[in-house]
N, C-alpha and C positions, 0 to 999 in steps of 0.2 A: 572549515568549510562555511561559506556564507549560506545560511539556510534561507535567506531572503531571495536568493537567485531563483528565477522562474524556470530555469532549465538545470537539470543535474548534468554534470560533465559526462559525455559519451552517450547520453540518452537521446538528446536532440528532440525531445517532445516536451512542450511547455506543461507546467503543472496544471494549468486550466483544462487540459485534455485528459487528465488522469482521473479515473473514478474510484477504483479499489484495487487491492493487491493481496496476494498471499506469498509466503516464502517457504522454500524447502532447502535447507542447508545454505546454499549461496545463490540459488536461482529464484528470482522473483517472477511471478506471473502477474501481469498488470492488465487490468480491464480499462480500456479507454472509454470515454463517454460516447463514442460512436459505435460501441458494441464489440470492437475488435479486441482480441487478446494478444499480448506480446510477451516475450520472454526476455529477461534482462539479467545479466550477471555483473554486478558492480565491482569496482576495485576494492571497496570497503563496505561490507554488508551493514555494519552498525551505523556508519555515517549515512548510507543511502536510506536505511530504515528511518533514521531521525529526520532526514530531509523530507521523506514522504509524509510522516506524521506532522511535521511543522507546516506542511502545505495542505493539511486537512484531507489527505488521501486516506480513504477508509481501509483499515486492516481487517480483512474478512474473518480471520481467526478470532480476533477480539470481538467482533460483532456477533459471530456464531456463539461464542462462549456466553456473552451477555444474554442473547436470546434464549439459550438453553437454560440458563439460571432463572430467567423470568418464567419460562414455561414450567419448570420444576416447582417454583414457588406457587404458581397458580394452581397446580395440582394438589398441593398439600393443604 
């Protein structure tokens, strides 16, 4: 897959409109920059995840884990 492509096949939304995402099994919940939430089930979960990361779309799970670790360190 060409990670440089601005659109992921079958998504039809350019990367510039994507803000953040989370995933459960094979369902991605994606937050758009306009505040809308969409659901998307890609043909290949790993490839789509890699595409999102390569386009700097924020993984909410990773962000939450980092924030929790920082809070725990501040408290100790």
